[in-house]
Steps between C-alpha positions, in 0.01 A plus 500: 500500500685775326792360304706731280733367234756752375686403183632817336741302282204288375675168569159333493184586309171627645342156544822381661483783750138411577602136555777615733253708703266200524788281613581746780132508603493118521817501711362761739163325526669166572704666776169629641584864464237770510291571192616859552868408457707724275818399322705629211720281279747678272693334218825682436822463302827368642635856494211635704520207742872553545436864591229406751724230651785750530276767650312282754741214576836655411565210258624609159346217299168401359281247679183318414255648752480772764220557752398822666255432784260781585256332736460680832234567762364798308491306170460132582380410148782673315740209457769680299689480177666216317759586234611225261775521241328343202832451321641308797182294530526414130867392538414288806209337321719402205772363731241302701318394179164633619277767353550861602143488635604220738799702613284810554254286702783381725641851543159647585426227756844555653454878510149488647629276778774754570237776518320284758810471716656177380878501461784266408804638672517222759469126427173450689345810339616379158344156554170656615489740206584226248226279636246784474618575145450136405154498658388810308658383172329159537168673559548712187594194294193307622266796454622545144 
């Protein structure tokens, strides 16, 4: 699997980026995705996230995570890009009284599921996605 972690602001240190890449690999392996899967996770500031959200969703506000699917018939292993506002993740983790690593884990699981076609616009979709998120998070917790 080819997992890229982009962190130009250096929100996390080198070993933290490696741990994040390993986390993504474990998620993809659990979801039985190809060993040739490719995915990029970018950690950005609130300002950068606000600009991306404005540009791609016409929402002039920051958000925690955005997904950009790229998988197609010509590139079935290219899953896409996940962009996470580290600052928003940090705020959420403090509010929820969890570690920022736990919040990042939740955001990445959520985003990967979006890249695989899961959604939460409708009630039934939301329930299905939440159940899958719980399943993956439980696996990660048990696997250590």
